[in-house]
ROMIBA-223709 format. One record per residue (C-alpha): residue number from 0; residue in three letters; chain; x, y, z. Coordinates in steps of 0.1 Angstrom, whole numbers. Each point is the difference from the previous one (the first is absolute). Layout:
BEGIN
NUM; ALA; A; X; Y; Z $
...
END
This chain:
BEGIN
0; MET; A; 12; 1474; 1287 $
1; GLN; A; 34; 12; 8 $
2; VAL; A; 11; 28; -32 $
3; GLN; A; 38; 0; -8 $
4; MET; A; 11; 36; -11 $
5; PRO; A; 27; 0; -25 $
6; GLN; A; 36; 6; 12 $
7; ILE; A; 10; 35; -7 $
8; ARG; A; 33; 5; -17 $
9; PHE; A; 15; 34; -4 $
10; ARG; A; 33; 17; -11 $
11; PRO; A; -2; 35; 17 $
12; PRO; A; 6; 28; -21 $
13; TYR; A; 21; 26; 18 $
14; LEU; A; 23; -5; 27 $
15; GLN; A; -15; 17; 23 $
16; THR; A; -30; 20; 12 $
17; SER; A; -7; 31; 23 $
18; LYS; A; -23; -1; 27 $
19; HIS; A; -18; 31; -24 $
20; ASP; A; -4; -20; -28 $
21; ALA; A; -9; -35; 17 $
22; ARG; A; -37; 10; -3 $
23; GLY; A; 4; 5; -37 $
24; ASP; A; 25; -29; -9 $
25; ALA; A; -23; -27; 24 $
26; LEU; A; -32; 10; -20 $
27; ASN; A; 17; -10; -35 $
28; LEU; A; 15; -27; 12 $
29; ALA; A; -30; -16; 12 $
30; LEU; A; -22; 16; -29 $
31; GLU; A; 24; -13; -26 $
32; PHE; A; -4; -36; 19 $
33; MET; A; -38; 2; -2 $
34; LEU; A; -2; 12; -37 $
35; GLN; A; 21; -29; -10 $
36; LYS; A; -26; -25; 16 $
37; GLU; A; -28; 17; -17 $
38; VAL; A; -15; 20; 26 $
39; PRO; A; -25; 28; -14 $
40; LEU; A; 20; 34; 4 $
41; TRP; A; -22; 15; 22 $
42; ALA; A; 2; -29; 20 $
43; ALA; A; 32; 1; 0 $
44; ASN; A; 9; 35; 12 $
45; LEU; A; -28; 2; 31 $
46; LEU; A; 15; -38; 12 $
47; SER; A; 39; 19; -5 $
48; PHE; A; -12; 31; 22 $
49; SER; A; -13; -29; 28 $
50; PHE; A; 32; -15; -1 $
51; VAL; A; 19; 27; 6 $
52; ASP; A; -20; 13; 27 $
53; GLU; A; -3; -32; 15 $
54; TYR; A; 36; -9; 2 $
55; ALA; A; 12; 34; 6 $
56; LYS; A; 19; -8; 34 $
57; GLN; A; 18; -26; -15 $
58; LEU; A; 7; 9; -37 $
59; GLN; A; 8; 43; 11 $
60; THR; A; -29; 9; -26 $
61; ASN; A; -17; 26; 21 $
62; LYS; A; 3; 38; -22 $
63; VAL; A; 31; 14; 8 $
64; PRO; A; 1; 37; -9 $
65; PHE; A; 34; 2; -25 $
66; SER; A; 27; 26; 10 $
67; VAL; A; 28; 7; -25 $
68; ASP; A; 26; -3; 31 $
69; SER; A; -8; -36; 11 $
70; TYR; A; 0; -31; -17 $
71; ASP; A; -6; -30; 25 $
72; ALA; A; 9; -31; -22 $
73; ILE; A; -15; -30; 3 $
74; ASN; A; 16; -36; -14 $
75; ALA; A; -23; -7; -31 $
76; ALA; A; 13; -36; -5 $
77; GLU; A; -9; -8; 40 $
78; TRP; A; -33; 23; 0 $
79; SER; A; -14; -8; -33 $
80; ARG; A; 1; -41; 10 $
81; ASN; A; -18; 11; 32 $
82; VAL; A; -29; 22; -25 $
83; LEU; A; -6; -31; -18 $
84; LYS; A; -2; -24; 29 $
85; TYR; A; -26; 24; 18 $
86; LEU; A; -15; 2; -33 $
87; ASP; A; -5; -36; -4 $
88; GLU; A; -12; -3; 37 $
89; PHE; A; -25; 27; -8 $
90; LEU; A; -15; -18; -32 $
91; LYS; A; -5; -31; 21 $
92; SER; A; -21; 19; 22 $
93; TYR; A; -24; 11; -32 $
94; VAL; A; 0; -31; -14 $
95; SER; A; -11; -21; 35 $
96; GLY; A; -28; 26; 2 $
97; ASP; A; 15; 17; 33 $
98; HIS; A; -7; 37; -18 $
99; PRO; A; -27; 8; -22 $
100; LEU; A; 11; 9; -40 $
101; PRO; A; 0; 36; -6 $
102; GLU; A; -28; 12; -26 $
103; LYS; A; 11; 21; -29 $
104; PRO; A; -10; 37; 3 $
105; GLU; A; -24; 18; -23 $
106; SER; A; 19; 21; -14 $
107; TRP; A; 25; -22; -16 $
108; ASP; A; -16; -8; -33 $
109; GLN; A; 1; 41; -8 $
110; PHE; A; 32; -2; -19 $
111; PRO; A; 0; -31; -20 $
112; TYR; A; 37; -6; -18 $
113; SER; A; 19; -24; -21 $
114; VAL; A; 33; -1; 6 $
115; CYS; A; 30; -22; -19 $
116; ALA; A; 36; -2; 14 $
117; LEU; A; 22; -20; -20 $
118; LYS; A; 40; -6; 1 $
119; ASN; A; 4; -8; -38 $
120; ARG; A; 37; 1; -10 $
121; LYS; A; 19; 19; 27 $
122; PRO; A; 18; -27; 23 $
123; LYS; A; -25; 11; 30 $
124; MET; A; -32; 17; 9 $
125; GLU; A; 12; 39; 14 $
126; ASP; A; -34; 12; -5 $
127; LYS; A; -25; 1; 33 $
128; HIS; A; -39; 14; 0 $
129; PHE; A; -25; 4; 25 $
130; ALA; A; -35; -1; -5 $
131; LEU; A; -27; 16; 27 $
132; PRO; A; -35; 7; -16 $
133; SER; A; -15; 13; 36 $
134; PHE; A; 24; 7; 35 $
135; ALA; A; -25; -16; 19 $
136; VAL; A; 25; -32; 1 $
137; ILE; A; 26; 26; 11 $
138; GLU; A; 8; 2; 42 $
139; PRO; A; -37; -6; 1 $
140; GLN; A; 1; 6; 40 $
141; LEU; A; 7; 39; -5 $
142; LYS; A; -32; 2; -17 $
143; HIS; A; 15; 28; -24 $
144; ASN; A; -31; 8; -20 $
145; CYS; A; 17; -7; -34 $
146; ASN; A; -20; -28; -8 $
147; GLU; A; -9; 12; -34 $
148; ASN; A; 36; 8; -7 $
149; GLY; A; 18; -17; -27 $
150; TYR; A; 43; -6; -5 $
151; PHE; A; 16; -15; -29 $
152; ALA; A; 37; 3; -5 $
153; VAL; A; 25; -18; -25 $
154; PHE; A; 38; 2; 10 $
155; ASP; A; 28; -8; -24 $
156; GLY; A; 31; -12; 15 $
157; HIS; A; 35; -1; -17 $
158; HIS; A; 35; -14; 12 $
159; GLY; A; -22; -21; 28 $
160; SER; A; -34; 0; 14 $
161; GLU; A; 5; 13; 34 $
162; CYS; A; -16; 31; -4 $
163; ALA; A; -29; -7; -22 $
164; LEU; A; -6; -28; 25 $
165; TYR; A; 2; 28; 31 $
166; ALA; A; -20; 22; -20 $
167; SER; A; -28; -26; -6 $
168; SER; A; -5; -9; 40 $
169; GLN; A; 7; 33; 14 $
170; PHE; A; -9; 34; -24 $
171; HIS; A; -41; -8; 6 $
172; LEU; A; 8; 0; 35 $
173; CYS; A; 15; 33; -6 $
174; LEU; A; -24; 14; -16 $
175; LEU; A; -27; -6; 27 $
176; ASP; A; 21; 14; 28 $
177; GLU; A; -3; 28; -23 $
178; VAL; A; -35; 3; -3 $
179; ILE; A; -8; -11; 37 $
180; ASN; A; 28; 23; 22 $
181; ASN; A; 1; 29; -28 $
182; LYS; A; -40; 7; -4 $
183; GLU; A; 7; 40; 2 $
184; GLU; A; 23; -5; -33 $
185; LYS; A; -18; 6; -32 $
186; ASP; A; -3; -31; -21 $
187; ASP; A; 10; 15; -30 $
188; THR; A; 39; -7; 17 $
189; LEU; A; -8; -34; 13 $
190; MET; A; 21; -20; -23 $
191; GLU; A; 26; 24; -2 $
192; ARG; A; 6; -6; 36 $
193; ALA; A; -6; -37; 3 $
194; PHE; A; 25; -2; -22 $
195; LYS; A; 25; 23; 18 $
196; THR; A; -8; -22; 33 $
197; PHE; A; 7; -34; -18 $
198; ASP; A; 32; 14; -16 $
199; GLN; A; 13; 5; 31 $
200; ARG; A; -12; -34; 13 $
201; LEU; A; 19; -17; -27 $
202; THR; A; 34; 23; -2 $
203; THR; A; 2; -13; 35 $
204; ARG; A; -7; -33; -8 $
205; CYS; A; 26; 0; -26 $
206; GLU; A; 23; 18; 19 $
207; HIS; A; 0; -26; 29 $
208; GLU; A; -5; -29; -22 $
209; LYS; A; 30; 11; -26 $
210; ILE; A; -32; -4; -28 $
211; ARG; A; 15; 11; -33 $
212; SER; A; -33; -6; -21 $
213; GLY; A; -25; 24; -13 $
214; THR; A; -38; 2; -13 $
215; THR; A; -22; 18; -17 $
216; ALA; A; -33; 9; 14 $
217; VAL; A; -40; 9; -12 $
218; CYS; A; -24; 5; 23 $
219; VAL; A; -36; 8; 0 $
220; TYR; A; -20; 5; 28 $
221; PHE; A; -38; 5; -4 $
222; LYS; A; -27; 24; 20 $
223; THR; A; -35; 15; -8 $
224; ASN; A; 5; -4; -40 $
225; VAL; A; 33; 15; 5 $
226; ALA; A; 36; -15; -13 $
227; TYR; A; 29; 9; 23 $
228; LEU; A; 31; -9; -20 $
229; GLY; A; 37; -4; 7 $
230; TRP; A; 31; -15; -21 $
231; CYS; A; 34; -1; 2 $
232; GLY; A; 19; -13; -34 $
233; ASP; A; -7; -11; -30 $
234; SER; A; -34; -23; 8 $
235; SER; A; -33; 15; -14 $
236; ILE; A; -34; 5; 11 $
237; GLY; A; -25; 7; -30 $
238; ILE; A; -39; -4; -4 $
239; PHE; A; -22; -15; -26 $
240; LYS; A; -27; 21; -11 $
241; PRO; A; -28; -3; -30 $
242; THR; A; 23; 9; -28 $
243; GLU; A; 37; -4; 13 $
244; VAL; A; 25; -7; 27 $
245; VAL; A; 12; 33; 15 $
246; THR; A; 37; 1; 27 $
247; LEU; A; -3; 18; 28 $
248; SER; A; 34; -6; 15 $
249; LYS; A; 31; 16; -16 $
250; ARG; A; 30; -26; 1 $
251; HIS; A; 32; 9; 18 $
252; THR; A; 29; -11; -25 $
253; PRO; A; 30; 14; -11 $
254; ASN; A; -12; 9; -34 $
255; ASP; A; -20; 30; 15 $
256; GLU; A; 18; 30; -1 $
257; GLU; A; -10; 18; 32 $
258; GLU; A; 8; -32; 22 $
259; VAL; A; 37; 0; -21 $
260; LYS; A; 5; 37; 15 $
261; ARG; A; -12; -12; 35 $
262; ILE; A; 24; -28; -2 $
263; GLU; A; 29; 20; -15 $
264; GLU; A; -8; 33; 31 $
265; ALA; A; 1; -34; 25 $
266; GLY; A; 34; -8; -11 $
267; GLY; A; -9; -27; -24 $
268; MET; A; 5; -8; -37 $
269; VAL; A; -22; -15; -26 $
270; VAL; A; 22; -28; -24 $
271; TRP; A; -9; -19; -30 $
272; ILE; A; 3; -36; 11 $
273; GLN; A; -8; -27; -27 $
274; GLY; A; -24; 24; -19 $
275; GLU; A; -17; 13; 29 $
276; ARG; A; 1; 29; 24 $
277; ARG; A; 13; -9; 35 $
278; VAL; A; 7; 24; 29 $
279; ASN; A; 39; -2; 11 $
280; GLY; A; -2; -34; -25 $
281; VAL; A; -21; -20; 20 $
282; LEU; A; -37; 4; 4 $
283; ASN; A; -22; 10; -27 $
284; VAL; A; -26; 16; 26 $
285; SER; A; 5; 34; 13 $
286; ARG; A; -24; -7; 32 $
287; SER; A; -3; -27; 22 $
288; LEU; A; -6; -14; 35 $
289; GLY; A; 32; -12; 16 $
290; ASP; A; 28; -2; -22 $
291; ILE; A; 19; 20; 29 $
292; GLN; A; 37; -3; -12 $
293; GLY; A; -16; 20; -33 $
294; LYS; A; -14; 27; 18 $
295; PRO; A; -7; 37; -3 $
296; MET; A; 5; -10; -38 $
297; ILE; A; -25; -27; 2 $
298; SER; A; -33; 19; 13 $
299; SER; A; -20; -15; 26 $
300; GLU; A; -32; 29; -7 $
301; PRO; A; -28; -11; -13 $
302; ASP; A; -20; 16; -26 $
303; THR; A; -39; 3; 12 $
304; ARG; A; -30; 12; -16 $
305; VAL; A; -40; -2; 11 $
306; TYR; A; -24; -11; -22 $
307; LYS; A; -35; 2; 0 $
308; LEU; A; -17; -32; -12 $
309; GLU; A; -23; 3; -29 $
310; GLU; A; -34; -13; -10 $
311; ASN; A; 21; -18; -34 $
312; ASP; A; 34; -8; 19 $
313; TYR; A; -7; -38; 0 $
314; ILE; A; 34; -20; 10 $
315; LEU; A; 33; 15; 16 $
316; PHE; A; 27; -17; -9 $
317; LEU; A; 34; -3; 20 $
318; ALA; A; 28; -13; -16 $
319; SER; A; 36; -12; -1 $
320; ASP; A; 18; 19; -26 $
321; GLY; A; 7; -35; -15 $
322; VAL; A; -37; 5; -13 $
323; TRP; A; -3; 33; -7 $
324; ASP; A; 35; 6; -19 $
325; THR; A; -9; -32; -23 $
326; LEU; A; -40; 11; -5 $
327; PRO; A; -8; 35; -12 $
328; GLU; A; -31; 10; 15 $
329; GLU; A; -20; 0; -31 $
330; VAL; A; 11; -44; -1 $
331; ILE; A; -13; 0; 35 $
332; TYR; A; -32; 17; -9 $
333; GLU; A; -6; -23; -24 $
334; ALA; A; 12; -36; 21 $
335; ALA; A; -28; 13; 27 $
336; GLN; A; -25; 7; -29 $
337; LYS; A; 7; -34; -15 $
338; PHE; A; -4; -20; 36 $
339; ILE; A; -31; 17; 7 $
340; THR; A; -13; -6; -31 $
341; ASN; A; 11; -36; 1 $
342; ASN; A; -2; -13; 32 $
343; ASN; A; -32; -1; 27 $
344; SER; A; -2; 25; 30 $
345; GLU; A; 6; -23; 23 $
346; ASP; A; 35; -11; -11 $
347; TYR; A; 7; 38; 7 $
348; HIS; A; 30; -12; 21 $
349; LYS; A; 22; -13; -30 $
350; MET; A; 2; 29; -20 $
351; ALA; A; 35; 15; 17 $
352; GLN; A; 15; -36; -12 $
353; PHE; A; -14; 6; -35 $
354; ILE; A; 14; 36; -3 $
355; VAL; A; 32; -16; 17 $
356; ASP; A; 4; -29; -24 $
357; GLU; A; -5; 27; -32 $
358; ALA; A; 29; 21; 16 $
359; LYS; A; 20; -38; 0 $
360; GLU; A; -11; -5; -37 $
361; GLU; A; 14; 36; -6 $
362; GLY; A; 36; -12; 11 $
363; ALA; A; 0; 13; 35 $
364; THR; A; 29; -17; 18 $
365; ASP; A; -6; 18; 33 $
366; ASN; A; -21; -8; 35 $
367; LEU; A; -36; 1; -12 $
368; THR; A; -23; 19; 25 $
369; LEU; A; -33; 16; -6 $
370; ILE; A; -31; 3; 22 $
371; CYS; A; -36; 11; -17 $
372; VAL; A; -23; 15; 27 $
373; PHE; A; -37; 4; -14 $
374; LEU; A; -13; 33; 14 $
375; VAL; A; -37; -5; -13 $
376; PRO; A; -18; -34; 2 $
377; VAL; A; 13; -31; -21 $
378; ASP; A; -30; -5; -16 $
379; ARG; A; -8; 36; -12 $
380; LEU; A; 34; 3; -17 $
381; TRP; A; -10; -30; -14 $
382; LYS; A; -30; 17; -16 $
383; VAL; A; 16; 24; -10 $
384; PHE; A; 22; -14; -24 $
385; SER; A; -23; -27; -10 $
END
């Protein structure tokens, strides 16, 4: 019996890509398509890398070193159509049994997680996120020995989703490059270096594609019981402990006097507009990725933190400001505790939705994105609160 693959329809999300971005952009196109078809995330990642390697010649998806001084552009409309055309051919080969299906890595389940992304009352969804319990599915041919390491991130876009989309498809690749290529550097500086490398790539893209949007970022890289945190903007990172939720990050907004001083020293000003402070009367965040027209007043320099995980650290939260500004720490704690006591442990993946619904009921109008990363076995956590 011949199996008919569904026709692929897609509107290119950007006008052009570059040879050094083509690999990451093609990976994201393939990943998003397979997730829409309910392919498991781990399998979609592995298949995406196999795809871009198999069709590297046709799609120019071989790894190309980044250079600030070089931007070899590719027409994204034609290129994206080719990506999806070859992806259709590639997937048909698996449906017909020409290739064996990938096997799920043992390390994939080391960080159970729950995620919810909701457009809410905004006209468009500008938040993006990336969940990676194990690097075993990222660039697997490199044998990078990062299988036991995980990565999660939330990117809250503004004035468009281009920068948030780029961050969700490229940041983890920059992070892995730093891990592989700079082994002599201390892990303590890993997030700082990854943000710097990524910011250079994003700035170059924004300049050549005339992108005027921006995005906040909250990222965590897990390695041997240590969480390497990095953030830029007003999204937040928090930790769920036995009796409280503690925020680990510090928001970058023009309400912070240190940020106001930095903005003014950079030649900008903070202006009250419709009841809130805005940098130069425009943005209500003082740091972000992208926003090239607002630099240097809008800084892309992140804050970072090395957090040693303790036995009573149960859940790590990564949230857009729509969640964390609406719900105080004590309310988030109560919501998580209530969810645990009123639901079975096998429903852990619904926790983020439960907390996001609480924010919506409290009147949040912004896009809402929350990732809950479980740092202890789910059954153990349920026993603690039962």
